[in-house]
C-alpha positions as CSV (number, residue, x, y, z in Angstrom):
1,M,119.1,-148.5,155.4
2,T,118.3,-145.6,153.7
3,K,115.9,-145.6,151.0
4,P,117.5,-144.5,147.5
5,R,116.3,-141.3,145.8
6,S,114.4,-142.2,142.9
7,V,112.8,-139.6,140.0
8,V,109.1,-140.5,139.0
9,S,108.0,-137.0,138.5
10,I,109.8,-134.0,137.2
11,L,108.8,-132.3,140.8
12,D,110.8,-134.6,142.3
13,L,113.6,-132.3,141.3
14,T,113.9,-128.9,142.7
15,T,114.6,-125.8,140.4
16,D,118.1,-125.7,141.8
17,E,118.7,-129.5,141.1
18,I,116.9,-128.7,137.6
19,E,119.6,-125.7,136.9
20,M,122.4,-127.6,138.2
21,L,121.5,-131.0,136.1
22,M,121.1,-128.3,133.0
23,N,124.6,-126.4,134.2
24,T,126.4,-130.0,134.0
25,A,124.8,-130.8,130.5
26,D,126.6,-127.8,129.4
27,D,129.5,-129.0,130.7
28,I,129.1,-132.3,129.0
29,E,128.9,-130.4,125.9
30,A,132.1,-128.7,126.4
31,D,134.2,-131.4,127.6
32,P,132.4,-134.6,127.1
33,E,135.9,-136.6,127.8
34,K,135.9,-135.3,131.4
35,Y,133.0,-137.7,132.1
36,S,133.7,-140.8,130.3
37,S,134.7,-142.4,133.4
38,K,132.5,-140.8,135.9
39,C,130.3,-144.2,136.2
40,K,132.8,-146.8,135.8
41,G,132.2,-150.0,137.7
42,K,128.1,-148.6,137.7
43,I,125.8,-150.7,136.4
44,L,122.2,-149.4,134.7
45,S,119.5,-151.8,133.8
46,T,116.8,-150.7,131.4
47,I,113.4,-152.4,132.2
48,F,110.9,-151.4,129.3
49,F,107.4,-152.9,129.4
50,E,106.2,-150.7,126.3
51,P,108.1,-149.9,123.3
52,S,110.7,-147.6,123.0
53,T,113.6,-146.6,120.5
54,R,114.9,-143.3,121.4
55,T,114.3,-143.2,125.6
56,R,115.8,-146.3,125.8
57,L,118.7,-145.6,123.8
58,S,119.4,-142.4,125.0
59,F,120.0,-143.7,128.8
60,E,121.9,-146.9,127.2
61,S,124.4,-144.2,125.3
62,A,124.3,-141.8,128.8
63,M,125.4,-144.3,130.7
64,L,128.1,-146.0,128.4
65,S,129.5,-142.6,127.6
66,L,129.7,-142.1,131.6
67,G,131.9,-145.5,131.6
68,G,129.3,-147.7,132.8
69,S,127.7,-150.9,131.9
70,V,123.9,-151.6,131.1
71,I,122.0,-154.4,131.3
72,S,118.3,-154.5,129.3
73,T,115.2,-155.6,128.9
74,A,114.0,-154.3,126.0
75,D,110.9,-156.2,125.3
76,S,108.2,-157.2,128.0
77,K,107.2,-160.2,126.3
78,S,110.5,-161.7,126.6
79,S,110.7,-160.8,130.5
80,S,109.3,-162.2,133.8
81,A,106.2,-159.9,133.1
82,A,104.7,-162.2,130.4
83,K,104.3,-165.2,133.2
84,G,102.6,-162.6,135.7
85,E,105.4,-161.4,137.7
86,S,104.5,-157.9,139.1
87,V,106.2,-154.9,139.0
88,S,107.4,-155.1,142.6
89,D,108.9,-158.6,142.3
90,T,110.4,-157.9,139.1
91,V,112.3,-154.5,140.3
92,R,113.3,-156.0,144.1
93,V,115.5,-158.6,142.3
94,I,116.9,-156.5,139.2
95,S,118.4,-154.2,142.2
96,N,120.1,-157.0,143.3
97,Y,122.0,-156.8,139.7
98,A,122.1,-153.0,138.9
99,D,123.1,-149.9,140.4
100,I,120.4,-147.5,139.1
101,I,116.9,-148.8,137.2
102,V,115.2,-146.8,134.3
103,M,111.7,-148.4,133.9
104,R,108.9,-147.4,131.4
105,H,105.7,-149.2,132.0
106,P,102.2,-148.5,130.3
107,K,100.6,-148.3,133.6
108,E,100.0,-144.8,135.3
109,G,101.9,-144.7,138.6
110,A,103.6,-148.5,138.2
111,P,107.1,-146.3,138.7
112,V,105.9,-145.5,142.3
113,V,105.6,-149.0,143.2
114,A,109.0,-149.8,141.3
115,A,110.6,-146.7,143.5
116,M,109.2,-147.9,146.6
117,K,110.2,-151.3,146.4
118,S,113.6,-150.8,144.6
119,L,117.2,-151.1,146.6
120,V,118.6,-148.7,144.2
121,P,117.3,-145.5,142.3
122,V,114.6,-145.7,140.1
123,I,114.3,-143.3,137.1
124,N,110.8,-143.1,135.0
125,A,111.1,-143.4,131.5
126,G,107.1,-143.0,131.0
127,D,104.2,-144.3,132.6
128,G,101.1,-144.2,130.3
129,G,99.5,-141.0,129.7
130,H,100.9,-139.9,133.1
131,F,104.8,-138.6,133.1
132,H,108.0,-138.7,131.3
133,P,110.4,-136.5,133.7
134,T,113.6,-137.0,131.9
135,Q,112.2,-136.1,128.6
136,T,111.1,-132.9,130.1
137,L,114.5,-132.5,131.2
138,A,115.2,-132.3,127.5
139,D,112.7,-130.0,126.5
140,L,113.6,-127.9,129.2
141,L,117.3,-127.6,128.2
142,T,116.5,-127.2,124.6
143,I,114.4,-124.2,125.3
144,R,117.2,-122.8,127.7
145,R,119.8,-123.0,125.0
146,T,117.4,-121.9,121.7
147,K,115.9,-119.0,124.0
148,G,118.6,-118.3,126.3
149,K,115.9,-118.5,129.1
150,L,112.9,-120.2,130.7
151,S,110.4,-117.3,131.5
152,G,108.9,-114.7,129.8
153,L,107.7,-116.8,126.5
154,T,104.9,-117.9,124.9
155,I,104.5,-121.8,124.8
156,G,101.8,-123.4,122.3
157,L,101.7,-127.3,123.0
158,C,99.7,-128.9,119.9
159,G,98.1,-132.0,119.6
160,D,97.0,-134.6,121.9
161,L,97.1,-132.8,125.3
162,M,95.1,-135.7,126.6
163,F,97.3,-138.4,126.9
164,G,100.4,-136.6,126.1
165,R,102.3,-137.1,129.1
166,T,105.5,-135.4,127.7
167,V,102.7,-132.2,127.8
168,H,101.9,-132.9,131.3
169,S,105.6,-132.9,132.7
170,L,106.5,-130.1,130.8
171,I,103.5,-127.9,131.7
172,E,104.7,-129.2,135.3
173,A,107.7,-127.7,135.0
174,M,107.3,-124.6,132.9
175,L,104.8,-123.6,135.6
176,R,107.7,-123.0,138.2
177,Y,109.3,-120.2,135.9
178,P,107.5,-117.2,136.0
179,D,105.7,-114.9,133.4
180,N,104.6,-117.3,130.8
181,R,102.0,-118.0,128.4
182,Y,100.6,-120.8,127.3
183,I,98.4,-121.6,124.4
184,M,96.8,-125.1,124.3
185,I,96.3,-126.3,120.6
186,A,93.8,-129.4,120.3
187,P,91.2,-131.0,119.3
188,N,87.8,-131.1,121.7
189,E,88.4,-134.8,121.8
190,L,92.2,-134.6,122.8
191,R,92.1,-131.1,125.2
192,L,93.7,-130.9,128.4
193,P,92.9,-134.0,131.4
194,E,90.9,-132.0,134.1
195,Y,93.6,-132.3,136.6
196,V,96.0,-130.2,134.4
197,R,93.9,-127.8,133.8
198,E,92.7,-127.2,137.4
199,T,96.4,-127.0,138.1
200,L,96.9,-124.1,135.3
201,D,94.0,-122.3,136.9
202,K,95.6,-122.7,140.8
203,S,98.8,-121.4,139.3
204,G,97.2,-118.3,137.9
205,V,99.4,-118.3,134.6
206,N,97.8,-116.7,131.6
207,W,96.6,-119.7,129.6
208,E,94.0,-120.3,126.8
209,E,92.7,-122.8,124.5
210,T,92.1,-123.2,120.5
211,E,91.8,-125.8,118.1
212,S,93.4,-123.3,115.4
213,L,97.4,-123.6,114.8
214,E,96.8,-120.8,112.2
215,Y,95.7,-118.9,115.3
216,A,98.4,-119.2,117.8
217,M,101.2,-119.6,115.7
218,P,102.2,-115.7,115.3
219,E,102.6,-115.2,118.9
220,L,104.5,-118.0,119.8
221,D,108.5,-117.9,121.0
222,V,108.2,-122.3,121.3
223,L,105.8,-124.7,119.6
224,Y,105.8,-128.2,120.9
225,M,104.3,-130.8,118.6
226,T,103.2,-134.1,119.8
227,R,101.8,-137.1,117.6
228,V,98.4,-138.5,118.3
229,Q,99.2,-141.6,120.2
230,K,97.2,-144.7,118.4
231,E,98.3,-147.0,121.4
232,R,96.2,-144.7,123.7
233,F,92.8,-145.3,121.8
234,F,90.5,-147.8,122.8
235,N,88.5,-146.9,119.2
236,E,90.5,-147.2,116.0
237,E,87.9,-144.7,114.2
238,D,88.3,-142.3,116.5
239,Y,92.0,-142.3,116.0
240,I,91.8,-142.5,112.2
241,R,89.5,-139.2,112.4
242,L,91.9,-137.4,114.8
243,K,95.3,-138.6,113.6
244,D,96.1,-135.7,111.2
245,T,94.2,-132.6,112.7
246,Y,97.5,-130.9,112.8
247,I,100.2,-131.0,110.4
248,L,103.0,-128.6,110.3
249,D,104.0,-127.5,107.2
250,E,106.3,-124.6,105.5
251,E,103.3,-122.8,105.2
252,K,101.8,-122.5,108.2
253,L,105.2,-121.5,109.8
254,K,104.8,-118.3,107.2
255,S,103.3,-116.7,109.9
256,A,105.3,-117.5,112.8
257,K,108.1,-115.9,114.4
258,S,112.0,-116.0,112.6
259,D,113.3,-117.5,116.3
260,L,110.6,-119.8,116.9
261,S,111.8,-123.0,118.4
262,I,109.9,-126.0,117.5
263,L,110.1,-129.2,119.6
264,H,109.0,-132.7,119.5
265,P,109.5,-135.6,121.8
266,L,109.0,-137.9,119.0
267,P,108.7,-140.4,117.2
268,R,106.9,-138.2,114.9
269,V,104.4,-139.9,112.1
270,N,102.6,-137.1,110.0
271,E,102.5,-134.0,112.4
272,I,105.3,-132.4,110.9
273,S,106.1,-132.6,107.5
274,V,110.0,-133.4,106.4
275,A,110.2,-130.5,104.7
276,V,110.2,-128.7,108.2
277,D,113.2,-130.5,109.1
278,D,115.8,-128.1,107.3
279,D,114.6,-124.9,108.4
280,P,116.5,-123.7,111.5
281,R,113.8,-123.4,114.0
282,A,113.1,-126.8,114.1
283,K,115.0,-128.0,117.2
284,Y,113.8,-131.5,117.6
285,F,116.3,-133.9,116.6
286,Y,119.1,-131.6,118.6
287,Q,116.5,-131.7,121.3
288,T,117.5,-135.9,121.5
289,L,121.1,-134.8,122.2
290,C,119.9,-132.8,125.0
291,G,117.8,-135.4,126.3
292,K,120.7,-137.9,126.0
293,Q,123.0,-135.1,128.1
294,M,120.4,-134.4,130.9
295,R,120.4,-138.0,131.3
296,M,124.0,-138.3,131.9
297,S,123.2,-135.3,134.5
298,L,120.6,-137.3,136.6
299,I,122.3,-140.6,136.3
300,M,125.2,-139.3,138.2
301,L,123.2,-137.0,140.6
302,L,121.2,-140.3,141.9
303,L,124.2,-141.7,142.1
304,G,126.0,-139.2,143.9
305,I,129.1,-139.1,141.5
306,Q,130.1,-135.5,141.4
């Protein structure tokens, strides 16, 4: 039996495939009715061992918008994982019930195990501080639609760069596009992990680090804000000390370019003032729509539906 194709990392997709997914998403935007029955008779299962609202509902909405059905485990405490069942066993069972599985897990690498054991395609919806490939697809589409390109940009990534899986996935993806410059904005304790720094160095791209958002702001074409994630800290005192390091407000945006695109993977806590929401440069709510459309595209790709 041929092993089904899964997407655990953004690198599981070629740049040509990502281009195709974005083009399909644009077509979905233009004519959603055309796609309303594409997955009729197909079932998507969401298995989330970690809390999520946006990602889980985005996938479920994507499948329903394609005419498919959804079965869901939204709380690990109510699943067999609470009884000690392994990821491998869970996925083997659920792949008998569904045509495609979407999984989030707090342990890095768990989706790799799931993809190895599943009888159907598995999509990684986030594994610990590691990867979140479909958030990256949402990010890429948002950048392409708002900036008109994915190359020749100065991109600032701000906040929790140590544990931010969305940041790590976005860097991996954007390194495939030429002539981009990166400014990493984080306190020393939340700098990029060593393996991501090594990837940047080996790629030969122009990148730098700073603790000052004000320093970076005038240079940026894209600002990717992230929250400091309480759930990744072992020490609550460290979280409290760092959680409000960066707060994007109207004052800080005075030095920004008029066509800056502000992205955020959400949920937001304090790192972007609600006053920024009405600024035309704020793209983070639009980003969630882009995410749904890219997930629709990816589901069809993995199910072999044209």
